[in-house]
NUTORNU-91698 format. One record per residue (C-alpha): x, z, y. Coordinates in steps of 0.02 Angstrom, whole numbers, plus 32768, in hexadecimal, padded with zeros to 4 digits. Last residue first. Layout:
<nodes>
XZY
...
</nodes>
This chain:
<nodes>
929AD8D3338E
924DD9563323
9244D9D83282
92C8DA233300
9269DA56338F
91E9DAA83306
9289DB2032DB
9294DB3E3391
91B7DB5833A2
91C4DBC03306
9250DC2E3344
9204DC6233EF
9153DCAD339E
91A9DCF7330B
9206DD6633A0
92AADD4633E1
9366DD8E33DA
932FDE1E339C
93B2DE4B3329
931ADE2E3296
92F1DD9032EF
9396DD2F32F0
93B5DD70323F
9314DD4E31F6
932DDC973251
93EFDC7C320B
939EDCB23156
932EDC383153
93C7DBA13161
9436DBF430F9
94B3DC853119
955CDC7B30BE
95E2DC663146
9620DBD430F3
95C0DB9A305A
9531DB9A30D1
95A2DB363160
955BDAFD320E
94A8DB6F31E7
943BDB28325E
93DEDB6332F6
9371DAF33370
9377DAFB342D
9332DAAB34B6
9376DAD73563
92EFDB1935CE
9352DBA43629
92FADC2835AD
9337DBC13513
93F0DBDF3548
9401DC83356D
93AADCA934BD
9437DC3A346D
94BFDC9834BA
94D0DD31343D
94C9DDEC347A
9462DE0933D7
94B7DD973366
9573DDD1338A
9602DDEF33FE
95FADD0B3400
9685DCB333F9
96C7DD083369
96CBDC8432D8
965FDD0D3288
95DBDD173312
95D3DC66332E
95D2DC2B3298
953EDCA2327F
94C9DC40330D
94EEDBA332CD
94A1DB313368
9464DAA13388
9458DA7A3448
93E0D9D7346E
93F8D989350A
9352D9793570
9399D9203602
9356D9AF3673
9368DA5035EF
9419DA1535E2
9440DA0F36A3
93E7DAA036CF
9463DAFD362A
94F9DAAC3691
94B9DAF4373C
948DDB8136F5
953ADBB03690
958CDC1F3646
9508DBF33597
9556DB3C35B5
95DEDBA33546
954CDB9034B9
9564DAE13492
9551DAEF33D4
954CDA1D3393
94FBD9D3343C
948BD94C3448
9438D8983465
94FED87D34C9
9534D7F03530
95DAD8003523
9637D82E35BD
957CD89935F9
9578D8EE3560
963BD9153561
9639D94F360F
95A0D9BC3617
95CCDA073584
9693DA3635C0
9650DA73366D
95E5DB0135FD
96AFDB1E35AD
970DDAF33509
9703DB61347A
964ADB2D341F
962DDAD034C5
9641DA3A345C
9625D9E533C3
95D2D93F33E3
952AD8D833CB
9501D82B33D7
945AD7E33395
9495D7323342
9441D69B33A4
94E4D6173381
94F3D60E3428
9518D6CC343A
9585D6BB338E
95F3D65D3409
95E9D6B434A1
95F2D7593446
969ED70133EA
96E2D6CA348A
96DBD76734FA
972BD7BB3480
97AFD7E734D9
976AD8263552
973FD8C234F5
9807D8F63506
9869D8FC346E
9863D99133F3
983ED9F53472
976FDA30341C
97DCDA3A3369
9751D9FD330F
96D1D97F32FA
9675D8FD3350
95DBD8BF32FB
956ED83332EF
94AFD7F732BE
9428D7903269
94C6D73931E1
94C8D6A131A2
94C2D5DC31D5
9534D5AF3158
9592D56231DB
958AD611322D
95CDD65B3195
9651D5DA31A8
967BD60F3242
96ADD6AE3244
9748D6C231F1
979FD63C325D
9753D6A03302
977FD73432C4
984DD6E932BB
983ED6CE3353
97F9D75D3393
98A4D7BC334F
985FD84132CC
986BD90B3301
97C6D90B3346
975BD8E832BD
96DDD86232A9
963FD87A324C
95B2D7EC3222
951ED84D320A
9477D805317F
93C6D86931AB
9390D8893109
92DAD8BD311F
92DFD938306C
925FD8F22FE6
92EAD87C2F97
933FD9282F84
93AFD9202EE5
939BD8652E9B
9365D8112F3C
93E2D86D2FA2
946AD8582F1B
945CD7AA2F2F
9453D77D2FCE
950BD7E22FD6
954AD77F2F49
9518D6D42F81
9563D6FF3052
95FBD741300C
960CD6A42F90
95ECD639301B
9660D68930A4
96F7D6703021
9726D6FE2FA4
97A2D6D72F2F
980FD7582F55
97E4D7AD3019
97EBD74E3097
974BD72C30AD
9750D7DF30CE
9782D7D1316B
96D4D7B631A5
96ACD85B31A1
9609D8743129
954AD88F313C
94FED92B3165
9444D92A31CB
93B4D992316A
92F8D9803188
9294D9DA3106
92E9DA8730EE
9297DAF1307F
9329DB55304E
9333DB162FA9
9335DA662FC6
93CFDA963051
940DDAD02FE6
9416DA4C2F54
9449D9CC2FD3
94DADA18301D
94F9DA2C2F3A
94F7D9672F49
955CD9472FE6
95F8D9D02FB2
95D1D96F2EED
95F9D8CC2F3B
9697D9172FC1
96C7D96B2F12
96D4D8AA2EB6
9716D8522F20
97A4D8D62F56
97C4D9592FD2
9738D9C12F9E
978EDA3A2F2B
982BDA2C2F84
9842DAFA2F60
97A1DB192F83
97A5DBEA2FB6
9866DBC23009
9835DB213068
97A1DB8030B3
97F2DC0C30EA
987CDB943132
97FADB383193
97CEDBDB31C7
985CDC0F3211
9868DB6F3257
97D6DB6F32A3
97FFDC1532F2
9815DCFC32D6
977BDCE83255
9713DD8B3250
970ADDB53180
96A5DDBC30E7
96C3DCED30C4
9649DCA4303C
9666DC9B2F9B
96A6DC0D2F47
9681DC0C2E7B
96F0DB702E3A
96B4DB392D8A
9696DA8C2DD2
95DEDA4A2DB9
957CDAE02D98
95FEDB522E09
95CBDAD22E94
950FDADA2E58
950BDB8F2E71
9581DB952F1B
94FADB222F5F
953ADAAB3006
9562DAB730A9
960FDAD430B8
9647DA073094
95A8D9D830E3
95B9DA15317D
9524DA4331B8
94BEDA393264
9414DA02326E
93DFDA5131D8
9313DA3F3204
92A3DAB831A7
91FADAB33158
919CDB4B3113
91C2DB903065
925DDBCF3092
9217DC4F30FA
9199DC88306E
923CDCA73008
927EDD193086
91F8DD8330BB
9222DDFA3157
918BDE3C317B
91A0DDEF321F
91DCDD4231EE
9162DD263163
90C3DD2831DE
9121DCB53274
9155DC3C31E2
909DDC29317D
907FDC8B30EC
</nodes>
C-alpha cells in the first residue's frame, strides 16, 4: 500500500512501511519505551496534559525519568532507544546526536562519544541514514560551547548543528562565532527559533547565523514578509505538530500554522520532537494531520518527500 492510500485508510502499520525522515528529534526524549524498560526497568508513560512552559516540560521529564539519562550509560541507552523507535516506525532518515557538552560527563571524550554513537548505529539500525548532529544549548556560555565543539571538528564528526533551549536565554547574535566556525567546517546549520519567539526572530536568526533550516519556526506564519523570505531562500522548517499543541504554542492540530506556511510556499517537514514525552510516532503525526483536515494525502506525501532530500 502506498503512503497516500495508507493515510486515507487510516492504516498505521501500512504508513510505517513507507520511508520517512525525522529531522527534529531530541534523542534523549525520542526513544522506544519498551526498549528503555527492557534495559533499565523504568516504565515511562507519555505526557497526558498540556504544558505551561518549557520549564514545565523539563520538570515533567525530570520527574518521569529521575535522572535516567543524566550519565554516560543512560545517554547511550537513550540513543539506542531512539534508533529502535525510528526503525520500528519506518524512519529511513534520522537526524539526531548529542549536545557537545556531553563530553563533560565522566570518561566521555569526543572520541569516546563518537565511537559509542557510531557503534550503536551500526549495531542497531545501519539501514537508517543517520545524519549526525552536534547540539548546542542556549543556556551554556559561548566560550564553553566553542571549547567542547572543537574536538568534534578535529575528528571530522558531524553533518549538522542545532541550537536549542530557551529562545530568550541569550541573544541570538551571541552564537555567531560558533556558527561561523561550523559553517567553515561544512556542516549544515540549524537552530530552534520561532517556537516561542516572533516571526522577526526567525528572520533575524536565519540572517545572523546563516541558517539552512529552522527547527519549529512556526511564528513565521504571522508574517507574509518573513514567509516570503523563507520561501525565496528555500529555508526548510522542521515542524513538530503535537509538540506545538502540547506546549500550548497552538490551540489544536486543526489550526496549526503549518498549513499557512505550506500555502505560502515555505518548505516544511513533519517531525516528532520527543516521542517519549508527546507519545506520537512520526507515522501518527502524519495521520493526525490528515484526520484533522490540515492536509490531504497528496500534500502530506509531498511533505514526506521534503524530508528525504536536502
